[in-house]
N, C-alpha and C positions, 0 to 999 in steps of 0.2 A: 564173495568168492574166497574159497579156502585155498591157501598155499602152504606147502610144507617146506621147511628150511633145515639144512645142515649148517650150523653156525659154530665157528671157532672164535672164542674170545681169548686173546693173548694179553698177558700182563707181566709185570715185574714185581717181585717181592720187594718190600720196603721195611727197613728197621727190624730185621729178624733178630730175636734174642738168641743167646746160646741154647737155651732150653727149646725154643721153637725149631732151631736148626737141627738139634738132636732128634726131636720128635719127627720132623719131616724126613730125616735120613732113615729112621727106624721104619717108617711107613712107605718109603719111596718105592719099593717093589710093587706095592698095590696101585701106585699112581704113575707107573712107567708108560712110555709110549706104546708098549705092547698091549696095554689095557685100553688103547684109544678106540672109542666107538662113540656114536652119537645117540643120546637118549633124552627123553623129555625132562628127566630130573637133572641131567647134566653129569658129565664125567670130568673129574679134576685130575689133571696131569702135570707133572713137573720132572725135571731131570735132576740127577745127583748133585749138580753144581749149585742148585738152589738160587738161581738167578731169575729165571722166568717160569711162568706157569700158563696153563691153558684150561679153559672149560669148553667142553663140546656139548652142544645141545641139538636136539631134534624137535623143532617147534612148528606147530600149525597156527596160522594166523588168518583171521577173516577180516578182510578190508575190501573196500569198493574197487580199488585199482591196484595193479601190481606194484607201483611205486610206493603207495601208502603201506602195502603189506611188507615190502622190503624194509622200510623205515621202522615200522612197528616191530618186526622181528628183530632187527638190530638193537633197538632200544630195550626190548624185553630181555634179550640175551645179556646185554651189558648190565642191566639191573640185577638179573639173576647171578651173574658172575661177581658183582660187587657184594651182594648178600652172601654168596657162597664163601668168599674169602674172609669176610667178617665173621661168619658163623664158625669158622675154624680158628678164630682168635688171631688172625693174621692181618697184615696190612699189605697193600699193593696198589698198583695203578694200572689201568688198562692202557695198552699200547696199540692194539690193533683188533679189529673185528672183521672177519671174512665170512661170507655166507654164499650158499648155493641153493637156489630154489629147485626142488626136485621136479616140479612141473615144467621147468624150463630146460631140463636135461634132455638131450637127444639120445635115443637108444639106437645103436646100429644093429641092423639085422645081420644074421650070420650069412656067410657067403655060400652060395650053392655051387656044387661041383659042375 
């Protein structure tokens, strides 16, 4: 059974050097919350205060049960976020992971006059 998730992995930067802070500030406009969207490759977001960061993913998972799919999606997103922060030459730690399964969302119909 395939399930699609919107996943937000939140973390905190650790041990940023002066050069890393400067580079993050230079690139901050590209990673602002206004760029927030969910994509399979992930979107890296952070604020100008350089305390916390987020990765947002749109992931599809095939597992036998919804519970297994939830866990698999969470673990995959956290692994991707850890790899993403390292790939940027940064350090950080994950503080929270939140996800929504799109198949579980209820869509309200419009009201008829």
